[in-house]
C-alpha positions as CSV (number, residue, x, y, z in Angstrom):
1,X,-28.6,-31.5,-18.9
2,X,-25.8,-33.0,-20.9
3,X,-23.0,-35.0,-19.4
4,X,-19.4,-34.0,-20.0
5,X,-17.2,-36.5,-21.7
6,X,-14.0,-37.7,-20.0
7,X,-11.6,-35.2,-21.7
8,X,-13.8,-32.1,-20.9
9,X,-13.6,-32.5,-17.1
10,X,-9.9,-31.4,-16.9
11,X,-10.6,-28.4,-19.1
12,X,-13.6,-27.3,-17.0
13,X,-11.6,-27.8,-13.8
14,X,-8.6,-25.7,-15.2
15,X,-10.9,-22.9,-16.3
16,X,-12.7,-22.8,-12.9
17,X,-9.4,-22.9,-11.0
18,X,-7.9,-20.1,-13.1
19,X,-11.0,-18.0,-12.8
20,X,-11.1,-18.3,-9.0
21,X,-7.4,-17.8,-8.7
22,X,-7.2,-14.8,-10.9
23,X,-8.5,-12.3,-8.3
24,X,-9.5,-9.7,-10.8
25,X,-7.1,-10.7,-13.5
26,X,-7.9,-12.1,-16.9
27,X,-7.1,-15.8,-17.5
28,X,-4.1,-14.7,-19.7
29,X,-2.7,-12.5,-16.9
30,X,-3.1,-15.3,-14.3
31,X,-1.3,-17.7,-16.5
32,X,1.5,-15.2,-17.2
33,X,1.9,-14.3,-13.5
34,X,1.9,-18.0,-12.6
35,X,4.5,-18.7,-15.2
36,X,6.7,-15.8,-14.0
37,X,6.4,-16.9,-10.4
38,X,7.4,-20.5,-11.4
39,X,10.4,-19.3,-13.4
40,X,11.6,-17.0,-10.6
41,X,11.3,-19.7,-8.0
42,X,13.0,-22.3,-10.2
43,X,15.9,-19.9,-10.8
44,X,16.3,-19.4,-7.1
45,X,16.1,-23.1,-6.3
46,X,18.8,-23.8,-8.9
47,X,21.2,-21.1,-7.6
48,X,23.4,-22.4,-4.8
49,X,24.0,-18.8,-3.5
50,X,20.3,-18.3,-2.9
51,X,18.2,-20.1,-0.2
52,X,15.2,-20.5,-2.5
53,X,13.1,-22.3,0.1
54,X,13.2,-19.3,2.5
55,X,12.1,-16.8,-0.2
56,X,8.4,-16.3,-1.2
57,X,7.7,-15.1,-4.7
58,X,4.4,-13.4,-5.5
59,X,3.6,-11.9,-9.0
60,X,0.8,-9.5,-9.9
61,X,0.6,-8.0,-13.3
62,X,4.2,-9.0,-14.0
63,X,5.5,-7.2,-10.9
64,X,7.4,-9.7,-8.7
65,X,7.5,-9.3,-4.9
66,X,10.2,-11.2,-3.0
67,X,9.7,-11.7,0.7
68,X,11.2,-13.9,3.4
69,X,14.6,-14.3,5.0
70,X,18.1,-14.2,3.5
71,X,21.4,-14.8,5.3
72,X,23.3,-11.8,3.7
73,X,23.2,-8.8,1.6
74,X,24.9,-10.8,-1.2
75,X,22.1,-13.4,-1.1
76,X,19.5,-10.6,-1.3
77,X,21.3,-9.0,-4.2
78,X,21.5,-12.3,-6.1
79,X,17.8,-13.1,-5.5
80,X,16.8,-9.7,-6.8
81,X,19.1,-10.1,-9.8
82,X,17.6,-13.5,-10.6
83,X,14.1,-12.2,-10.4
84,X,14.9,-9.2,-12.7
85,X,16.5,-11.6,-15.2
86,X,13.3,-13.5,-15.9
87,X,11.5,-12.7,-19.1
88,X,8.2,-10.9,-18.5
89,X,9.2,-9.3,-15.2
90,X,8.5,-5.6,-15.3
91,X,9.5,-4.7,-11.7
92,X,10.9,-6.4,-8.6
93,X,9.8,-5.3,-5.2
94,X,12.1,-6.2,-2.3
95,X,10.5,-7.2,1.0
96,X,13.4,-9.5,2.0
97,X,14.9,-9.4,5.5
98,X,18.6,-10.0,6.0
99,X,19.0,-12.2,9.1
100,X,22.5,-13.6,9.5
101,X,22.7,-17.0,11.2
């Protein structure tokens, strides 16, 4: 059995991680969904009108599902608009709960 050189270990680890994370997706789909999730979450964290830490973002085959708590209907609307504005998003599902403080 051959030993892997130093630069090959990260590549092997990445391929294994993506293959186990994909849950029936191809590697390309997993990368695209992960990229979409990251972009949506980043947009929410950068928007002062949205409590990005209270909102979970899940993406499967370019369909984004938002869940968690928001303080108002305006915050919900802004979170949904941000998710829809991200390139690659084909649909946004709303599972957000409005719970005023």
